[in-house]
C-alpha positions, 0 to 999 in steps of 0.5 A, a space after each residue: 841232556 839225552 843222547 837223542 837230544 844231541 844236534 850240531 850247533 846251528 851253522 856248524 854243518 853245511 848242506 851239500 851244493 845240489 847241482 843242476 837243479 834249475 835256474 832258481 837253485 843258482 847252480 842250474 843249467 851249467 851246474 857251476 861249471 861255466 860254459 864250454 872248455 875241457 873242465 865243463 865236460 864229463 871226464 874233462 880236466 887235465 892229468 896229474 902232473 900236467 903243467 899246461 904244456 910247460 915241461 913238468 917238474 918231474 921231467 925238469 928235475 935230475 934223476 938220482 940214484 939206482 934201484 936194484 930190482 934183484 935186491 934180496 931181502 935178508 931177515 937177521 936173527 941174533 943168537 941172543 934171541 934163541 933163548 926163547 926156544 927150548 933145549 933140543 928144539 929145531 929152529 927153522 924159518 917157520 919156528 922163528 915166525 911163530 915166535 915173532 922173530 921174523 916178520 913180513 916178506 924175506 928171501 932168507 934168514 941169516 943167524 948172527 953171533 950177537 949174544 950168547 946161547 946155553 942150550 943145544 938147538 938144532 938150527 936149519 936156516 939158509 945162512 949163518 955166520 961162521 962165528 954163529 956156527 961156532 957158538 951153537 956147536 959149542 953149546 952142543 947144537 947142530 947147524 944145518 941148511 934148510 935148502 939142500 946143497 947149501 951148508 
């Protein structure tokens, strides 16, 4: 058997129904839509969720919860993750993204003290926990803010 000889099993593939192609086709004249009514017309039918005038389910069910539209998305990086950087390197959001430690959209990056660090790094991030600052200072590094006016 060759690739050019392959074909589907007879009866496994059904031909598309050709609508409005004469009375003899079985779907001529009204094209299987019946006579009159909303569904027989072009653009007809009801909108999604419409239940024929009955109160729709999305209005019958009680609403729950609260969505804070002002929520800030904060990416978290641990001190243990900074082992990928060389000694004396500057760590900022761009460097973290390049290393794959921060992905997607975020409003700020926060450094947490989970893990250990053994090399001096210059960290310039929007946020850092107090214990993370202490660990970086103890390793001989510097912690600053990438945004002016913040520490």
